[in-house]
C-alpha positions as CSV (number, residue, x, y, z in Angstrom):
1,M,17.1,11.4,46.1
2,T,14.4,13.3,48.7
3,D,15.9,16.4,47.2
4,M,14.8,15.1,43.4
5,M,11.3,13.8,44.8
6,R,10.5,17.1,46.8
7,L,11.2,18.8,43.4
8,I,9.2,16.8,41.1
9,E,6.3,15.2,42.4
10,P,4.2,18.6,43.1
11,L,4.8,19.4,38.9
12,I,3.2,15.6,37.7
13,P,-0.4,17.3,37.7
14,A,1.1,20.4,35.8
15,L,3.2,18.4,33.3
16,R,0.0,15.7,32.8
17,R,-2.1,18.5,31.9
18,Y,0.4,20.1,29.3
19,A,0.7,16.8,27.8
20,R,-2.8,15.9,27.4
21,A,-3.1,19.3,25.7
22,L,-0.6,18.7,23.4
23,L,-1.5,15.3,22.4
24,R,-5.2,15.6,22.9
25,N,-5.0,11.7,24.3
26,P,-5.2,10.5,27.8
27,A,-3.2,7.6,27.4
28,D,-0.5,9.1,25.2
29,A,0.2,12.0,27.5
30,D,0.3,9.8,30.7
31,D,3.1,7.8,28.3
32,L,4.9,10.8,27.5
33,V,4.8,12.4,31.3
34,Q,6.3,8.8,32.3
35,D,9.2,9.1,29.4
36,C,10.0,13.0,30.8
37,L,10.1,11.7,34.4
38,E,12.4,8.8,33.4
39,K,14.5,11.0,32.2
40,A,14.5,13.3,34.6
41,V,15.6,10.9,37.0
42,G,18.0,9.1,34.5
43,R,19.3,12.8,33.8
44,W,19.3,14.6,37.4
45,H,23.0,15.0,37.5
46,Q,22.9,17.2,34.4
47,R,20.5,19.4,35.9
48,Q,22.2,23.1,36.7
49,A,21.6,23.3,40.5
50,D,20.6,26.7,40.3
51,G,18.4,26.3,37.4
52,D,14.3,26.2,37.4
53,T,13.1,22.3,37.7
54,R,10.0,23.4,36.6
55,T,10.9,25.2,33.2
56,W,13.4,22.1,32.7
57,L,10.7,19.6,33.0
58,F,8.5,21.2,30.8
59,A,11.3,21.3,28.3
60,I,11.7,17.7,28.3
61,V,8.0,17.3,27.6
62,H,7.8,19.5,24.9
63,N,10.7,18.2,23.3
64,L,9.3,14.8,23.7
65,A,6.2,15.6,22.1
66,V,7.6,17.0,19.4
67,T,9.5,14.1,18.8
68,Q,6.6,12.1,19.4
69,M,4.5,14.0,16.6
70,R,7.1,13.8,14.0
71,Q,7.0,10.3,14.0
72,R,3.7,9.9,13.9
73,A,3.4,12.7,10.9
74,R,6.3,10.1,9.1
75,R,4.8,6.6,10.5
76,G,0.9,7.9,10.3
77,A,-1.9,6.5,12.6
78,H,-1.8,4.1,14.9
79,M,-4.3,2.2,15.1
80,A,-4.7,-0.9,17.4
81,I,-5.3,-4.3,15.4
82,E,-8.3,-4.7,17.4
83,D,-9.9,-1.8,16.2
84,T,-8.8,-2.7,12.8
85,A,-11.5,-4.1,10.6
86,E,-10.3,-7.5,8.6
87,A,-10.3,-5.9,5.0
88,N,-7.9,-3.3,5.9
89,L,-5.7,-6.1,6.8
90,A,-5.6,-8.7,4.2
91,V,-4.6,-6.6,0.6
92,A,-4.1,-8.4,-2.6
93,P,-0.7,-8.1,-3.8
94,T,-0.4,-5.9,-6.7
95,Q,3.1,-7.4,-8.3
96,E,1.2,-10.6,-9.6
97,S,-1.5,-8.7,-11.7
98,G,0.9,-6.2,-13.1
99,L,3.4,-8.6,-14.1
100,R,0.3,-10.4,-15.8
101,H,-0.4,-7.9,-17.6
102,R,3.1,-6.4,-19.0
103,D,3.4,-10.3,-20.3
104,L,0.2,-10.2,-21.8
105,M,1.1,-6.7,-23.5
106,T,3.9,-7.9,-24.8
107,A,2.3,-11.1,-26.1
108,L,-0.1,-9.0,-27.9
109,E,2.7,-6.7,-29.3
110,A,4.5,-10.2,-30.6
111,L,1.5,-11.3,-32.8
112,P,1.5,-10.2,-36.4
113,E,-0.9,-7.1,-37.1
114,E,-3.3,-9.3,-38.8
115,Q,-3.8,-11.6,-36.2
116,R,-3.8,-8.8,-33.2
117,S,-6.1,-6.9,-35.3
118,V,-8.6,-9.6,-35.2
119,L,-8.2,-10.4,-31.6
120,L,-8.8,-7.0,-30.6
121,L,-12.2,-6.3,-32.6
122,V,-13.2,-9.9,-31.4
123,T,-12.3,-9.9,-27.6
124,V,-11.8,-6.8,-26.5
125,E,-14.1,-4.5,-28.7
126,G,-16.8,-7.7,-28.7
127,L,-17.5,-7.2,-32.2
128,S,-19.1,-10.6,-34.0
129,Y,-17.1,-12.3,-36.5
130,A,-19.2,-10.7,-39.3
131,E,-19.0,-7.3,-37.9
132,T,-15.2,-8.0,-37.8
133,A,-15.0,-9.6,-41.0
134,Q,-16.7,-6.0,-42.4
135,V,-14.3,-3.8,-40.6
136,L,-10.9,-5.2,-41.8
137,A,-12.7,-6.0,-45.3
138,I,-12.0,-9.8,-45.2
139,P,-13.6,-13.1,-45.5
140,T,-15.7,-14.1,-42.2
141,G,-13.5,-17.8,-42.4
142,T,-10.4,-15.5,-42.5
143,V,-11.6,-14.0,-39.2
144,M,-11.7,-17.1,-37.6
145,S,-8.8,-18.8,-38.7
146,R,-6.9,-15.8,-37.9
147,L,-8.5,-15.4,-34.6
148,S,-8.2,-19.2,-34.2
149,R,-3.7,-18.7,-34.6
150,A,-3.8,-16.0,-32.7
151,R,-5.2,-17.4,-29.6
152,D,-3.0,-19.9,-30.0
153,R,0.0,-17.9,-30.3
154,M,-1.2,-15.9,-27.3
155,I,-1.4,-18.9,-25.2
156,Q,2.3,-19.9,-26.6
157,L,4.0,-16.6,-25.6
158,M,2.1,-16.2,-22.2
159,D,2.7,-20.0,-20.8
160,G,6.0,-19.9,-22.2
161,A,8.1,-21.1,-25.7
162,E,8.1,-24.6,-24.4
163,A,4.2,-25.0,-24.4
164,A,3.7,-25.4,-28.1
165,V,0.4,-27.2,-27.9
166,P,-1.9,-25.6,-25.5
167,A,-3.5,-27.7,-23.1
168,K,-7.5,-26.7,-23.3
169,R,-7.9,-23.4,-25.0
170,P,-11.8,-21.5,-25.3
171,L,-13.6,-22.8,-27.8
172,L,-14.5,-20.2,-30.9
173,R,-18.1,-18.6,-31.0
174,R,-20.4,-20.0,-33.7
175,V,-20.7,-18.3,-36.8
176,K,-24.8,-17.2,-37.7
């Protein structure tokens, strides 16, 4: 044990310098040197007796550093939770909105074409009933009727087939 201590202890400052130059972070470099020393002590019996201890320890530091850098590249940068903004920790899930969008598009495709076109012109494009009637060349009353049926059908399709009567739906706009 004293032979090991005599050979390793003078090399620790040089190992720390090398680790700091590799990692550019004093805390990570100290951890790296500690890992190196643990490995060296645990595998001292595997060292070649006539080999240079210095090159052996530097090889261990280098290999551990390369492994650590590869892991960081795969995992991404590590940030302490205390240093992270709350907004970065709370991210809204995207699955629900994606599912709602898919259901909406499926329900929209299930509408008859005349109801779909009225619904899209009024709700998405923001046209008035009169403008929609003019675009489609139909009476304003027909626009209101088709829009009402399209909204009812969309509610049924979005809530499920068992929801035959919508609970509360938005009121129609007033025709001027």
